C-alpha atoms as one frame of an Amber mdcrd trajectory, in Angstrom:
protein
   4.933 -28.343 -16.230   4.363 -28.980 -12.520   0.686 -28.552 -11.655  -0.261
 -28.472  -8.008  -0.392 -26.643  -4.699   2.202 -26.197  -1.985   1.425 -25.338
   1.628   4.513 -23.616   2.990   5.276 -22.783   6.612   7.001 -19.514   5.820
   9.718 -18.503   8.284  10.119 -14.982   9.608  12.599 -13.087   7.444  12.047
 -13.630   3.720   9.246 -11.889   1.868   6.418 -13.810   0.226   7.920 -12.836
  -3.139  11.258 -14.253  -1.964   9.562 -17.579  -1.217   8.025 -17.589  -4.704
  11.444 -16.997  -6.291  12.855 -19.888  -4.266  10.044 -22.235  -5.362  10.475
 -21.264  -9.027  14.141 -22.211  -8.846  13.578 -25.372  -6.801  10.962 -26.769
  -9.192  12.375 -25.156 -12.368   8.870 -23.766 -12.862   8.092 -20.334 -14.351
   4.475 -20.115 -13.237   4.246 -19.844  -9.447   1.795 -17.722  -7.486   0.579
 -17.391  -3.920  -2.604 -16.649  -2.003  -2.453 -13.969   0.698   0.820 -12.099
   1.197   2.698 -12.375   4.483   4.987  -9.587   5.701   8.694 -10.492   5.907
   8.418 -10.410   9.719   5.409 -12.744   9.684   5.582 -16.525   9.615   3.003
 -19.205   8.960   1.004 -20.787   6.208   1.556 -19.495   2.680  -0.463 -21.230
  -0.034   1.304 -21.445  -3.393   0.186 -22.663  -6.794   2.452 -24.088  -9.505
   1.736 -24.335 -13.211  -1.965 -24.447 -14.041  -2.820 -24.338 -10.351  -1.826
 -20.656 -10.243  -5.017 -19.839 -12.159  -7.127 -21.795  -9.702  -5.796 -20.330
  -6.459  -8.838 -18.064  -6.167 -11.076 -21.138  -5.872  -9.543 -22.089  -2.524
 -11.373 -20.951   0.629  -9.625 -17.765   1.754 -11.432 -16.921   4.976 -11.263
 -16.776   7.834  -7.566 -16.159   8.222  -6.345 -16.950  11.721  -3.314 -15.240
  13.243  -1.539 -15.335  16.573   0.337 -12.112  17.163   2.328 -10.390  19.877
   1.526  -6.839  20.911   4.076  -4.782  22.843   2.636  -1.753  24.630   4.357
   1.546  25.324   5.686   2.470  21.883   4.621   2.736  18.256   7.011   2.276
  15.346   6.813   3.666  11.813   6.432   0.137  10.398   4.059  -0.928  13.220
   6.312  -3.902  13.962   9.552  -4.603  15.794  11.728  -3.741  12.796  10.762
  -0.072  12.614  11.903   3.097  14.348  10.007   4.229  17.430   7.935   7.315
  16.606   5.653   7.529  19.662   6.049   6.518  23.313   3.735   6.199  26.294
   4.301   5.179  29.895   0.768   3.847  30.156   0.632   0.036  30.233  -2.949
  -1.309  30.343  -4.392  -3.806  32.783  -5.413  -7.250  31.510  -9.107  -6.577
  32.147  -8.890  -3.378  30.089  -7.498  -5.293  27.112 -10.235  -7.927  27.337
 -12.902  -5.225  27.485 -11.519  -3.221  24.548 -11.238  -6.289  22.320 -15.031
  -6.445  22.224 -15.035  -3.318  20.066 -12.785  -5.040  17.518 -15.227  -7.734
  16.440 -17.550  -7.604  13.462 -17.106  -4.994  10.716 -14.381  -2.497  11.583
 -12.598   0.278   9.720  -8.853   0.195   9.380  -6.183   2.435   7.893  -3.464
   0.197   6.374   0.154   0.686   7.464   2.255   3.163   5.505   4.760   0.341
   5.073   2.530  -1.829   2.883   2.403  -2.939  -0.751  -0.667  -0.811  -1.536
  -0.125   1.371  -4.593  -0.469   5.152  -4.495  -0.494   6.659  -7.999   1.319
   3.584  -9.267   3.959   3.533  -6.533   4.160   1.146  -3.582   3.365   2.807
  -0.277   6.366   1.247   1.478   8.737   2.709  -1.104   7.333   6.185  -0.445
   7.541   5.626   3.307  11.183   4.554   3.082  11.950   7.847   1.355  10.189
   9.657   4.209   7.493  10.906   1.857   4.014  11.475   3.228   1.803   8.435
   2.786  -1.972   8.864   2.941  -3.974   5.667   2.723  -7.753   5.497   2.732
  -9.634   3.826   5.538 -11.005   0.445   4.503 -13.617  -1.981   5.775 -12.466
  -5.338   7.136 -14.177  -7.980   9.263 -13.031  -9.601  12.485 -14.886 -12.831
  13.240 -13.330 -13.210  16.678 -10.406 -11.950  18.735  -9.158 -13.027  22.135
  -6.334 -12.437  24.573  -4.195 -15.577  24.817  -1.744 -14.327  27.450  -0.489
 -11.106  29.011   2.562 -10.088  31.013   2.165  -6.539  32.290   5.779  -6.388
  33.556   7.132  -6.829  30.041   4.099  -5.031  28.525   3.609  -7.904  26.118
   0.315  -9.478  25.098  -0.394 -12.435  22.817  -3.660 -12.405  20.884  -5.459
 -14.660  18.429  -7.709 -13.283  15.709  -9.939 -14.754  12.997 -10.377 -12.128
  10.301 -11.224 -11.408   6.678  -8.819 -11.048   3.785  -7.329  -7.580   3.630
  -6.950  -7.220   7.408  -3.565  -5.844   8.460  -2.478  -7.338  11.769   0.068
  -4.563  12.329  -2.696  -1.980  11.963  -4.900  -3.998  14.311  -2.152  -3.975
  16.965  -1.759  -0.204  16.554  -5.493   0.429  16.845  -5.979  -1.800  19.903
  -3.178   0.036  21.714  -4.562   3.458  20.792  -8.021   2.418  21.972  -6.346
   1.699  25.318  -4.928   5.256  25.338  -1.390   4.122  24.745   0.817   3.006
  21.862   1.794  -0.427  20.642   3.274  -2.473  17.810   3.160  -6.075  16.600
   6.311  -7.815  17.811   5.431 -11.110  16.089   2.825 -12.375  13.618   2.065
 -15.979  12.724  -0.706 -17.095  10.366  -1.927 -20.472  11.572  -4.736 -21.098
   9.090  -6.415 -19.937   5.895  -9.933 -21.264   5.412  -9.705 -24.977   6.217
  -5.951 -25.174   5.574  -3.839 -25.342   8.738  -0.153 -24.575   9.256   0.169
 -27.956  11.009  -0.059 -29.518   7.548   2.389 -27.101   5.928   6.015 -27.865
   5.136   9.067 -25.904   6.224  11.510 -24.587   3.648  14.232 -26.921   4.946
  12.031 -30.001   4.588  10.849 -28.902   1.146  14.450 -28.742  -0.066  14.989
 -32.410   0.806  12.173 -33.817  -1.322  10.216 -31.064  -3.175   7.769 -33.196
  -5.174   6.666 -35.100  -2.094   4.853 -31.971  -0.901   3.304 -30.869  -4.198
  -0.411 -31.592  -3.819  -2.423 -32.518  -6.947  -5.033 -29.966  -7.987  -7.840
 -32.518  -7.787  -6.898 -33.458  -4.220  -6.904 -29.855  -2.987 -10.002 -28.760
  -4.903 -12.012 -31.698  -3.592 -14.770 -29.309  -2.468 -15.611 -28.494  -6.089
 -17.425 -31.170  -8.158 -15.338 -32.494 -11.021 -15.551 -34.621 -14.153 -13.074
 -36.609 -16.191 -13.527 -35.694 -19.839 -12.939 -37.540 -23.097 -10.542 -36.425
 -25.820 -13.503 -35.185 -27.877 -14.851 -33.130 -24.974 -11.381 -31.740 -24.408
 -11.202 -30.540 -28.029 -14.575 -28.810 -27.628 -13.484 -27.075 -24.460 -10.231
 -25.822 -25.997 -12.267 -24.288 -28.818 -14.539 -22.574 -26.312 -17.564 -24.759
 -27.024 -20.104 -25.912 -24.481 -20.331 -29.564 -23.506 -23.234 -31.620 -22.216
 -22.578 -33.228 -18.832 -25.000 -35.243 -16.766 -24.194 -33.410 -13.514 -26.291
 -30.733 -11.864 -23.896 -28.211 -10.356 -23.168 -24.548 -11.093 -19.399 -25.043
 -11.358 -17.248 -28.000 -12.388 -13.549 -28.603 -12.808 -12.734 -30.740 -15.845
  -9.727 -33.086 -15.715  -7.967 -35.391 -18.133  -7.785 -39.055 -17.213  -4.284
 -38.516 -15.774  -5.620 -35.833 -13.400  -4.299 -32.814 -15.293  -6.761 -29.892
 -14.940  -8.283 -28.782 -18.247 -10.827 -26.086 -17.462 -13.263 -24.537 -15.059
 -16.793 -25.001 -16.392 -19.948 -23.075 -15.482 -23.526 -24.139 -16.135 -25.465
 -22.181 -18.757 -29.187 -21.418 -18.881 -29.768 -24.276 -21.328 -28.136 -26.805
 -18.998 -24.855 -27.151 -20.888 -21.454 -26.341 -19.405 -19.363 -23.477 -20.745
 -15.547 -23.302 -20.387 -15.105 -20.221 -18.182 -11.378 -20.677 -17.711  -9.409
 -22.919 -20.078  -6.064 -24.121 -18.712  -4.634 -25.887 -21.778  -4.078 -24.919
 -25.416  -4.623 -28.253 -27.111
């Protein structure tokens, strides 16, 4: 089994699920997961876990997520991006100073209605599947958080703006583009989306699909290297047997959470401190 993390620079085109299928085949690995879905149109950093690392993905810092996205004014599409059909038009193209002013209202906690073309489930069915069949899609407003947002560039002649946003998980950039345009009394859609960072992981350190094909294992990062922000211990064979059986172990470290590794670096379990000072196996990653 291949245990580790991959930091992919996903190209525009394939879905996140398509990237996972590709990685499974490339590494001949059944267990592959990812952190934070990217739309097919979107590009940028996609964090993937292989083998035992799939169960530890949630331990990675997930916020803020930073995106650079294009916003075209004058029309709104059903998908809220450049791939959809235009459903609303407006001749109003805002001034640069208007955009800068309006962006102030999109910082901090904001409410957002997700796009109809999204993977959210409605009565067990994906919203985008309903939308493709032209069925009515009603999604509830949700709370998200925008840490910062700024105008990077603007060309009024082409009605195209480029913005950068630092936001919480669950924020839809397409919906943000729609809402900014509507706040400016016009319509708009996201013509490009690129995720440049997730937490402290930057797309500059991610690998393209083409480069990954050349030498896959070169880019597979060991669990211990990536989870270096979480204290760890190397356990003995006896301690390993206790952990597999769900028993607590006594460790001379004072931290709420520990990751236990074998001597060869293979992750064994996530341990949490109990009231009596012992460490309990919260998540066991091996069977023997």
